[in-house]
N, C-alpha and C positions, 0 to 999 in steps of 0.2 A: 854340621847340623844347624848350628846357630846362625852361622853366615847364610845359609839356604832359607832359614826361617825368616831372618831379617829381610832378605831380598823379596821374599814372597810379601811380607807385611808392607813394605815400601811400595811393591807394585800394587797391592789393594788400597794404599791409602788414598789415592784420588777418588775411587769409587765410594770407600767408605765416608770421605769428606762430603762427597756429593749427596750420599744417603743421608748423613747426619743433617745437613744444611736444609735439604729438601723435606725430610721427613720427620725426624727426631726434634730438631728445633722448633718448628711449627707447634708440635703437640705439647712441648715442654712450656713454650711461650704461652699458648693458649691456657693452659692449666694455671700457670702463673697469673694471667690475665684475668681468669675467672673469680680470683681471690681479691680484685680490685675494683673500686668503683670507678670506672674509667670512661671519659668522653669519647666519643668515636674519632673525633678529629683534633680536640684540643690535648695538650700534653698534661693537663691536671688528672690526677688520679689518687686515690684513697684506699688504702688497705682495709678490705672488710671482712676477711676471713671467708667463712662459709656462709654468709648472710644471703648471698644470692641462691644457694641452693636451698636453704631454709624457706626464702619466699616463694620458689617454685613448688615446694612440697606441698604449699597451701594454695597455689595459683590456679583458678578455675581454667584459665585460658591455656595453661600448660598442658593440663589433664585433658582438655578437649582436643589440643593438638596431638598429643600422645594417641588418643582414640583415634583420630581422623588418620593418623599415620598408620596404625596397625590395621586398620579397615582396609585402607589403599594398599599397602603392601600385601597384605594377605590375600585380597581378592584379584588383584592383579598378577601376582605370581601363581595364584591356582588357575586362573584362566588362561594363562600363558602355557602351562602345562597340558592344561586341556585341548588346547588349540595345537599347540607345538608338537607334541608327540604323535598324535595322529597324522598330522601333516608330514612328519619325518618319516613316518612309517610309508605313507603313501609315495613320497618321493624317493624311497628307496627301492620301489617296485621299477621293473622296466616295462615302459610304455612309450609310444611316440608322443613327443614333445615334452619329455620329462625335463630336459635342460632348460627349455624356455619357461617352464612353471616353476623351477627352482629359482631362476632369475627373477620372476615375478614376485615370488614368495618373499625374496630379500628386499624388495624395494621399499618397504615401509621403514626398515632399519637404517637405509643409507640416506634417506632425505633428512635435512635439518629439522631439529624438534620445532622451530618456530613455523616452519612450513606445515608439519603434521598438525599443530595445534590450531593454526588458522584455517586449515582445510576442514577439521572436524568441527570447529566453531561455526564455519558456514553451513556445513551439513545439518548441524543440529539448530540452527537458528529457528526460532519460533514463527517469524514473519515470511522468510523466503527460503528456508532450508529444505533440502531434498528429502531428509528422513520425514520430516512433518507431512510434506507434500504427498509422499508415498503412503502413509499412514492414513491420511485423511482421504485419500483417493480410493484406497481399498477398503475403506469403513472400519478400520481398526478402531480408530478414535474419530470423534466428532469435531472436535476443535483441536488446534496444534497444541502440542506440548511444550512448555517452558523448560527445555532440556538445560538451558544455562541458568535457571532459576534455583532457589534454594532447595526445592524438593528433589531435583534430578542432578544437580551439578556433580554431585561425587561420582554417580554412575556414568555421567558423561565423561569425566575425568578418567574413571576406569576404562570405558571403552576406547578413548583415545590412546591410553597407555599400552593396554594391550595389542591393539592394532599396531602400534609401533615397535614395540619390543619382544613380541612373540616370535619374530624370526631368529633371534638369538637362540631360543630354544630348539628350533628346527635345525639350524646349522650345527649346533653342538651335538644334539642327539644324533642326527644324520651322519655325521662324522664318526661317531662310535658304531652305528649300525653297520656302516660299510666295513668294519673290521672284524665283524663276527664271522667264523668261518663257517661256509655253506654247509660243510658236512654236519653240522648239529642239526640244522634244519631237514636236512636229507634223512638222517636218522630218526627224527621225531616223525617225520612223514610216514617212512617205514613202519614205525610203531603205531601208526593210526592216530596220531594227535591231530586234532582239528586246529584252524588258524588261532584260535582264542587260547588253546593249551600251548601252542608253540610259542605264542607271546609271553604267557605266564612263566613257562619252564624253561624257555631257551632265552628269548630276547630280553625279558626283565631282570633275570640274574647276570646276565653279560653286560647289561648298560646300568646297573645298580650303582657303581661309583661316579659315572657321569651324571645320573639323577641327582646324586648327593651334591655335586659340585654346582649343578645347574639350580637347584633348590636354594642353596646357600648364597651363590652370588646374585640371584634375581631377588632374594628378600633382602639384602643388604643394600642393592643398588635401588629397590623400589622404596625402601624406607627413608633412603637419603635424597630421594629425588627432588630437585628443587624446580629447575627449568619448566617442566611440563605444567607442575601445580601452579606457578607463578603466572605463567603466560595463560593458563586456562580462566583464571579469575582476578589476577592482578592484586590489588590490595583496597580493602573497603568493599562494601556490598555484600555479594553473596560469598567472598573470599573466606569469610570466617567458617563457612559450611565444609571447607576442603583445606583450611589452614593446618598443615603438617607441622612437625617439629622443625625441618630446614626452614621453612618459610617464616615460622615464628622466631627462629634465632636470627634470620635476616632483617625481620622487623624491629627486633630489640636493637640490633646493632646500627642499622643505617635509616630507620625511621625515627625511633625513641632516641637514638643516638647513645645508646647505653652497650657500649662495646663489652664491659665486664659481664654484664647479664647475657648477651649473646655468646660470650666465650663459655659460660657457665652451660648455657644448654647445648653448646657443641660437645662439652665434657660429658653431660649427661648421655647424649646420644652415642657417644663414643663407648661408654660404659655399658649402656643397654646392648648394643650390638656385640659388644665383647662377652657379656654374659650369655646372650642368646647363641652366639656362635659356640662357646664352649659347652652349653647344654646340648647343643645340636650335635657336636662332635661326640659327646659321650654317650648321647642315645644311639647314634649311628654305629659306634663300637661296640655297644651291647647287642644289638640287633645282628651285627657281623658276626660276634663270637657265638651267639645262639644258632645262627645258620651254618 
């Protein structure tokens, strides 16, 4: 038995070493770095303990970034569900051109992020953008709106992100819909259940677990999203109105060259997500027990 166990561990050793090198070591090193005052490129470093964390506890820019991150993640996640679930229900029905429509729905998710952001920045431009042209032409507004200005930049970012990432919800939810036994819907129809009741009493309970995964993943991914936010506003100007924690961490590390403070922000984000995930799992298990 011991020889078999040893052979098993030897076979697992390369995978464990790879996992430790790519996952555990960066986490441990980042936590160690957060306790030091370290230049981003120079080798000079000074141990400062928890000073960075104390600083961010009173840093207005940190709390603004946290607020923008919560607004961005919450609104995009909710809108992705609002659009993705009905789209998945529609694409689960049999009609002519369904396969073509499924391919069209996937299009935003497969294009590069930079292309998606450039496309929407062109559409929302206040001088020659198509959105303002349509709004002015139809009389909805009198003058073009500055969608990329400080008053609307957050909602422009949300719109771009929802358009790009809601196909993930569609694909994931649709995959689960296709595994629901048709007999359940047939029995509900025989009992006189309407379409809404079939959704509430058949579809929703059957897709409960996949909805749990979708909400968890989309919340984490949107809260840690960097590229879309950065490409939408860059650094300076209106960027401070959408500067989320990942962007703020990047600025601390590579603009201010304060690698220690950037690492501390990364640790804070990791802890926040860990706590939120633990609470989410606890609430879901309690609801599942009550059900």
